[in-house]
C-alpha positions in Angstrom: -50.4 71.8 60.4 -49.7 70.4 63.9 -46.5 71.4 65.8 -44.5 69.5 68.2 -44.6 71.9 71.4 -47.5 71.5 73.5 -49.0 74.9 74.5 -51.4 75.4 77.1 -55.1 76.7 76.2 -55.1 79.2 78.7 -52.8 82.1 80.1 -51.7 82.1 83.7 -53.1 85.1 85.8 -52.3 84.0 89.3 -49.3 82.1 90.8 -48.2 80.6 94.1 -44.5 80.1 95.4 -42.8 76.8 95.4 -40.3 76.0 98.2 -36.9 74.9 97.0 -35.5 72.3 99.4 -32.2 70.3 99.2 -32.1 66.5 99.1 -30.8 66.6 103.1 -34.0 68.2 104.1 -36.3 66.0 102.0 -34.6 62.8 103.7 -35.3 64.3 107.1 -38.7 65.5 106.0 -39.9 62.0 104.7 -38.3 60.1 107.8 -40.4 62.2 109.8 -43.4 61.4 108.1 -42.8 57.8 108.5 -41.9 57.1 104.7 -45.5 58.0 103.9 -45.7 60.7 101.3 -49.4 61.7 102.5 -47.9 62.5 105.9 -45.5 65.2 104.4 -46.3 68.9 104.7 -47.3 70.4 101.4 -45.0 73.3 101.6 -42.0 70.7 101.6 -43.1 69.2 98.2 -41.9 70.9 94.9 -44.1 68.9 92.5 -47.0 67.5 94.0 -48.5 64.8 91.8 -49.9 62.9 94.5 -53.2 63.2 93.2 -55.3 65.0 90.5 -58.4 65.2 93.2 -59.4 69.0 93.9 -55.4 70.1 93.4 -56.1 71.8 89.8 -56.5 75.4 89.1 -59.9 76.9 88.7 -60.6 79.4 85.7 -61.5 82.8 85.6 -65.2 82.0 85.0 -65.3 79.8 87.7 -63.9 82.4 90.2 -66.6 84.8 88.9 -69.3 81.9 89.3 -68.3 81.7 92.9 -69.1 85.3 93.6 -72.6 84.8 91.8 -73.2 81.6 94.5 -76.2 81.9 96.7 -75.9 80.7 100.4 -79.3 79.9 101.1 -79.6 76.8 103.4 -82.8 75.3 101.6 -83.8 76.0 97.8 -80.7 77.9 96.6 -80.9 79.1 93.1 -77.2 77.8 92.8 -78.5 74.3 93.3 -80.8 74.8 90.3 -77.5 75.9 88.4 -75.7 72.8 89.2 -78.4 70.4 88.8 -78.7 71.8 85.3 -75.4 71.4 84.5 -75.1 67.9 85.7 -78.2 66.7 84.1 -77.1 68.3 80.7 -74.4 65.6 80.7 -75.9 63.2 83.0 -79.6 63.3 82.6 -80.4 61.1 85.8 -83.6 62.1 87.5 -82.1 62.7 90.8 -79.0 64.6 91.5 -77.7 64.2 95.3 -74.8 66.8 96.0 -72.2 65.6 98.6 -69.3 67.3 99.7 -67.2 64.7 97.8 -66.9 61.4 95.9 -66.5 59.3 98.8 -69.4 60.5 100.6 -71.6 59.5 97.6 -70.2 56.2 97.8 -70.8 56.1 101.5 -74.5 56.7 101.3 -74.8 54.6 98.0 -73.5 51.4 99.6 -75.0 52.1 103.0 -78.4 51.5 101.1 -77.2 49.0 98.7 -74.6 46.9 100.4 -74.4 44.7 103.5 -73.2 41.3 104.6 -74.0 38.5 101.6 -73.8 41.0 99.0 -71.2 41.3 96.5 -70.5 44.2 93.9 -68.4 43.5 90.7 -66.5 46.6 88.9 -63.8 46.6 86.1 -61.6 47.7 89.1 -63.0 49.3 92.3 -60.7 52.2 93.4 -59.4 52.6 97.0 -62.5 54.7 98.6 -65.0 52.5 96.6 -63.6 49.4 97.7 -63.3 50.4 101.4 -66.9 51.8 101.3 -68.2 48.6 99.9 -66.3 46.6 102.2 -67.2 48.6 105.5 -70.8 47.5 105.1 -69.7 43.9 105.0 -70.1 43.4 101.2 -67.5 41.9 99.0 -65.8 44.2 96.0 -64.7 42.1 93.3 -62.6 43.2 90.2 -63.4 41.8 86.5 -61.2 43.7 84.2 -60.1 42.2 81.0 -56.9 40.2 81.0 -55.0 43.0 79.1 -56.2 45.5 81.9 -53.6 43.3 84.2 -50.7 43.6 81.7 -49.0 47.0 82.2 -47.3 46.5 78.6 -50.4 45.5 76.6 -51.2 48.1 73.9 -55.1 47.3 73.9 -56.8 50.6 73.4 -59.4 50.1 76.2 -57.6 48.1 79.0 -60.3 49.2 81.3 -63.2 47.4 79.9 -65.0 44.7 81.7 -64.6 41.0 81.0 -68.0 40.2 79.8 -67.8 36.5 80.1 -66.6 36.7 83.6 -69.5 39.4 84.6 -72.1 37.2 83.1 -70.8 34.1 84.8 -70.5 36.1 87.9 -73.9 37.5 87.9 -75.3 34.0 87.5 -73.1 32.5 90.4 -74.3 35.2 92.8 -77.8 35.5 91.8 -79.9 37.6 94.3 -76.5 38.8 95.8 -75.7 41.5 93.4 -77.2 45.0 93.9 -75.4 47.0 91.4 -72.4 46.5 88.9 -69.8 49.3 88.9 -67.9 50.5 86.0 -64.9 53.0 86.9 -64.2 55.7 84.1 -61.2 55.8 83.4 -60.2 52.9 85.5 -57.6 54.4 87.9 -56.3 51.6 89.6 -55.4 50.0 86.2 -53.3 52.9 85.3 -56.0 55.2 84.2 -57.2 53.3 81.2 -60.6 54.0 79.4 -63.6 52.0 78.7 -65.1 51.6 75.4 -68.6 52.6 74.4 -68.8 49.3 73.1 -68.0 47.8 76.2 -70.2 49.6 78.2 -73.2 48.4 75.9 -72.3 45.1 76.4 -72.0 45.6 80.4 -75.5 47.0 80.1 -76.8 44.1 78.1 -75.6 41.5 80.8 -77.0 43.6 83.6 -80.3 43.7 81.8 -80.1 39.9 81.4 -79.7 39.5 85.3 -82.1 42.5 86.2 -79.2 44.3 87.9 -78.6 48.0 88.0 -75.5 49.7 86.2 -73.8 52.5 87.9 -70.7 54.6 87.0 -68.0 55.8 88.8 -67.6 58.6 86.4 -65.0 60.7 88.2 -62.7 61.0 84.9 -65.9 60.7 82.2 -64.4 63.5 79.9 -61.0 62.2 79.5 -62.6 58.5 79.1 -65.1 60.2 76.1 -61.9 61.9 74.5 -60.0 58.2 74.5 -63.4 56.9 72.8 -63.4 59.9 70.2 -59.5 59.0 69.4 -59.6 55.2 69.7 -63.1 53.6 69.0 -64.3 53.0 65.6 -67.1 55.2 64.4 -66.6 57.9 67.3 -64.2 60.0 65.4 -65.6 63.7 65.1 -68.1 63.2 67.6 -68.4 66.0 70.2 -67.4 64.7 73.4 -70.1 66.0 75.3 -72.7 63.7 73.0 -70.1 60.8 73.9 -70.7 61.8 77.7 -74.4 61.6 77.1 -74.2 58.1 75.4 -72.3 56.7 78.1 -74.6 58.3 81.0 -77.7 56.8 79.0 -76.4 53.2 79.5 -76.2 53.6 83.3 -79.1 53.7 85.9 -77.0 56.2 88.1 -73.4 57.2 88.9 -71.1 58.4 91.7 -68.8 61.4 91.2 -66.2 62.9 92.8 -66.0 66.6 91.4 -62.6 67.2 92.5 -61.5 65.6 89.3 -63.0 66.3 85.6 -65.4 68.6 87.0 -62.7 71.2 87.6 -63.4 71.9 91.3 -61.5 71.7 94.6 -64.1 70.1 96.5 -67.6 68.4 95.7 -69.2 65.2 94.4 -72.8 64.0 93.7 -74.8 60.8 93.5 -77.3 60.8 90.6 -79.9 57.9 89.7 -83.1 57.3 88.2 -84.8 55.0 91.1 -87.3 57.0 93.2 -87.2 54.6 96.2 -83.3 54.5 96.4 -83.2 58.1 95.9 -85.2 58.7 98.8 -83.2 56.6 101.1 -80.1 58.1 99.9 -81.3 61.7 100.4 -82.5 60.5 104.2 -79.1 59.6 104.7 -77.7 62.9 103.0 -79.7 64.8 105.4 -78.1 63.1 108.2 -74.6 62.9 107.3 -73.9 65.9 104.8 -76.6 68.5 104.7 -80.0 69.5 103.2 -80.4 68.0 99.7 -79.9 71.5 97.7 -76.5 71.9 99.2 -75.1 68.4 100.3 -72.3 69.5 102.3 -71.1 72.3 99.8 -71.4 75.8 99.4 -73.5 77.7 97.0 -70.6 79.0 95.5 -69.1 75.4 95.3 -72.2 74.4 93.2 -71.9 77.2 90.8 -68.1 76.7 90.3 -68.6 73.0 89.6 -71.4 73.9 87.3 -69.1 76.2 85.1 -66.4 73.5 85.6 -68.5 70.9 83.7 -68.7 73.2 80.7 -65.0 73.5 80.4 -64.1 70.3 80.8 -66.0 68.9 77.6 -63.9 71.7 75.4 -62.0 69.5 73.0 -58.9 72.4 73.0 -58.5 71.5 76.9 -59.0 68.1 76.3 -56.3 67.8 73.5 -53.9 69.9 75.7 -54.8 67.6 78.7 -54.2 64.1 77.0 -51.1 65.1 75.0 -49.2 66.6 77.7 -49.7 63.6 80.0 -48.6 61.5 77.0 -45.4 63.7 76.8 -44.4 62.6 80.3 -45.3 58.9 79.6 -43.3 59.0 76.4 -40.4 60.5 77.6 -40.0 58.1 80.5 -40.5 55.2 78.1 -37.6 56.5 75.9 -35.5 56.5 79.1 -36.2 53.2 79.8 -38.5 53.1 82.7 -41.3 51.3 82.5 -45.0 52.7 82.6 -48.4 51.4 81.9 -49.3 51.6 78.4 -51.0 53.3 76.5 -50.7 56.4 78.7 -53.7 57.2 80.4 -55.4 60.7 80.8 -54.9 62.0 84.2 -51.5 60.1 85.0 -48.5 58.3 84.2 -48.2 55.0 86.1 -44.8 53.8 86.9 -44.5 50.0 86.8 -42.4 49.8 90.1 -42.5 46.0 90.0 -41.0 45.9 86.5 -38.4 48.7 87.6 -37.6 46.9 90.8 -37.4 43.2 90.5 -35.0 42.7 93.2 -37.8 44.0 95.7 -40.7 41.3 96.4 -44.5 42.8 96.5 -44.6 42.4 100.2 -41.8 44.7 100.5 -43.8 47.3 98.8 -41.7 48.4 95.5 -44.1 51.2 94.8 -43.7 52.8 98.1 -39.8 52.3 97.6 -39.9 54.1 94.3 -42.5 56.8 95.5 -40.2 57.7 98.5 -37.1 57.9 96.0 -38.9 60.3 93.7 -39.0 62.5 96.4 -36.1 62.2 98.2 -34.2 62.7 94.9 -36.2 65.7 93.6 -39.3 66.6 95.8 -41.8 65.0 93.5 -45.0 63.4 95.4 -46.5 60.6 93.8 -48.9 57.9 95.1 -48.3 54.2 95.5 -51.0 52.3 93.8 -50.3 48.4 94.6 -49.6 46.3 97.3 -49.9 48.8 100.2 -53.1 50.3 99.0 -54.9 46.9 98.0 -52.8 44.0 99.8 -54.5 44.2 102.9 -57.9 42.2 103.0 -61.0 42.5 105.5 -60.0 39.4 107.1 -56.5 40.7 108.2 -54.6 38.8 105.6 -52.2 40.4 103.2 -51.2 39.1 99.5 -49.6 40.9 96.7 -51.8 43.4 94.5 -52.5 42.6 90.7 -49.9 45.5 90.0 -47.5 47.7 92.0 -47.5 51.3 90.5 -46.4 54.8 91.5 -49.0 57.0 89.8 -48.0 60.2 88.8 -51.4 62.0 88.8 -51.2 65.6 87.2 -53.4 68.5 88.4 -55.6 70.3 85.9 -54.2 73.4 84.5 -51.4 73.5 87.6 -48.1 72.9 86.0 -46.2 74.0 83.0 -44.1 72.1 80.5 -41.0 72.9 82.5 -42.2 71.6 85.7 -42.9 68.2 83.8 -39.4 68.3 81.9 -38.1 68.5 85.5 -40.2 65.4 86.6 -38.7 63.5 83.6 -35.0 64.3 84.8 -35.9 63.3 88.6 -37.5 59.8 87.2 -34.4 59.3 85.0 -32.0 59.7 87.9 -33.8 57.5 89.8 -34.3 54.8 87.4 -30.6 54.9 86.9 -29.9 53.9 90.5 -32.9 51.7 90.6 -30.9 48.6 91.8 -29.8 50.2 95.0 -33.2 51.2 96.1 -34.5 48.7 99.0 -37.9 47.6 100.1 -40.2 48.9 103.3 -42.1 47.4 106.0 -45.0 48.7 107.8 -44.6 49.5 111.4 -48.1 50.9 112.0 -51.6 50.9 110.1 -55.1 51.2 110.4 -57.8 48.4 109.5 -58.9 50.7 106.5 -57.4 52.7 103.5 -53.9 52.0 105.5 -52.1 54.0 103.0 -53.2 57.2 103.8 -51.8 56.9 107.4 -49.5 54.0 107.8 -46.1 54.3 108.9 -43.0 52.7 107.3 -39.3 52.1 107.8 -36.6 51.1 105.4 -35.4 47.4 105.2 -31.9 47.0 105.8 -30.0 46.7 102.4 
C-alpha cells in the first residue's frame, strides 16, 4: 500500500541556519545586485533553488569516505577507487577527472572543436554551448518538436529529432566531430531521453561515422524515467539501465555536482586513445595530474560513494516524487509549468504566465526577481537572458522563457517546498503587475551569470 505523504529516505544529522529576511530587505538586496540573482549574497536567500549543482547534502558515508582520501600528487589510491566507481556504471576505457563539468567540456571541445565545425545536440546547456562557441564552432539544437512545447505530455521530451539529425549530418558531412546528447535535457525542462531514442541516435551516428558523447549530469534521474515510462524497462535495476545508456556512447562529460552527489568535481571519459592523450595533455596544462585532475583525493572518494548512492531505488523514488509534488501543486494553482515534471527541477513557464512581457524584455528574469522579492526564493532564468545573445552580437528570443526551481539533493524538507508553493501562488496571483527588464551591462559570453539589469517603467 502506498501512502500519500512523501518521506525522505534519510535522517538529518547536521543542520545549517537560514536567515529570515523582510520583503524590504530583499528588495534592497536584489536592487544592489543589479537584479541578477547570481549576484546576491547567499545568506540573503531563504530557499536557494538557483541550481542543484554542488548544492546538495553529502551523506554520512560520503563524509567517512572523505576521511579515507589519499592526497598523493600522483598515483593516489583514491583515484583508483574513483575510476572503478565510474567504470562500474560507465565502462569507458579512459576516465579523466576534472574539477567540474565545464572543465571537461573545455578540454573536449578544445580538442574537437574549432572554426568550420558544428556540434548538434538534443539541447546544449549554457556552459556546453559557450565552450563550443568559444572555439569558433557552432552549437545546434535538434530536440523533437514536443520538446519545444511546455504543455506537451510526451514522456521523453528530451529526445533527439532523428530525421533532423540524419539530414544535419548529411548536410554537414566532414564538419561534425561529435554528436552530444544531454540526459536529462536541462535546458528543455529537465526532460528525459528514452533508451530507444539513444539507440536510434547511435545508429545515425554509425551511418555517418560520427562519435556520440553523453552530457550525463543527471543520468540516474534519466534512467529512473526510462524505468517508469519506457515499455519493456519496468522492473529493471537503474544501474543496469545506466550501463545500457553508456554502452551506446563513445564518451561522456560529467558534472559530478549533480547526480554523483558531490559538492565539486567532474570527469571526461572516452574510448578513443588518441583523443584521450590530447585531453590528458590539456588536463595537465589546465587542471592537474591525470590521477587527480583538479580535485583532492578526498573529493574523489566522496564521488565514488555518491555514485553508489544515486542509483538506489528508494532515493530516486523520493527524489522524483518530491519534485513532482511541487510541480503538481503549482499546476493545480493555475501556474503554468513544463510538463511532465522533470527530475531535478520544476520549470515555470514565464512566457505563458507573463504574456504581457515580450521575450526581449525577459519575462523569466521578471518572474525570478519577483519570487525572490516576495519570499526569498532564488530560482534561475532559463530563457532569453541565458540563450538569446548570439556570437555575432545579435539577440533573438530563446525557444522558451522559463524559471527553473532546481531542488538540491537531500537538502530541503517538505515544509520548505510547501513554503515555495505559497510564494509562487502569491506571485502568480499578481502576475499582471510584473514588468520587464533591460540589460545595462553584460559580458560577451555566459551573460546571465554577471549581467546587471534594471526594471522597465510600468
